[in-house]
C-alpha positions, 0 to 999 in steps of 0.5 A: 500500500503506497500513498503520497502524503500531503503533510507530515502526520507525525512531524511538527514541520507540517511539510508539503509533499511526501512526508517520508522523503521530507523526514529523510532529508532532515536526517531524522532518526529511523524510528521518527521517520517510521512514525511519519509513514502510513505504515505506522497508523492504526489498523482501522485507518490502514483498512480505510485506506485499502477500502478507498483504493478498492472503491476507486478501482471498482468505480473505474472498472464499472465505467467500462462494464456497467452491467457487472452486478457483482462489482456493483454489489461489492462497491455498495458493500465497501462504501457502506463499510467505509462509511461505518468505519469513518463514523467510528473513527470520527467518534474515537479520534477527530484529529486522525479522522480529519487527517485521513479524510484530507490525505485520502481526499474523502468527503464524509457525508453522514447518513441522515437519520430517517430516509422515508423514500429512496431516490427513485422515480417512485420515491421522488413522486411520493416525496413531491406528493408529501410536500404538497399535502404538507403545504395544503395542511398548513394552508388549512390550519392558517384558514382555521386560525383566521376563522378562530380569531374572527369568532373569538372577537365576536365571542368576546364581545358577546361575553362582555355584553352578557356579563354586563347584563348579569351584573345589572340584574344582580344589582337590581335584585340586591345580590352578590356573585357569591350568593349565586355560586355558593348554592350551586357548589353546595348542591354539587357536594350533596349530590356527590355524597349521595352517590358514594356507596360504602362496601366492605370498608371501602368507598366506591363511586 
């Protein structure tokens, strides 16, 4: 596995070009030079690099042989495996993830959480109909809200008029609001007491 690096991973110099050749020209120790090579990376990033090479080779092959279904299935499997490994690497070591995606020239696009319809003609038709139905739903809700606001204004006016008439009648009869509501509350309590039935030491409603 041979890859040309654009920056020195283990070196503080951040040199451009091949990191290994740069460290050799600086006459650095052998163990330091090995630390700057891709062979010293963990097993998962090395496997990611190998998968990337295989994916690019399969893509090149499929441009010439479009009906090769075995290669298509292998390509989709390897892409899914690489995406999963990149997700794990991103959680474990963000610096290594950024360096590896930069060196391998990979654009990591995370999979959306929910995919309702596939990217096909049928899926696009369903997606458009779903958006249209959602717009119609929003329009109906807005119409109902406007209608509710209009009815609320009418109801508030009716409520204020009715309350003023009640207060006027109470003044004419020399009554207060407590005199009106207390008998109603007492009658309700008496009705609840009558509905209670005592059975085997427990109260049942």
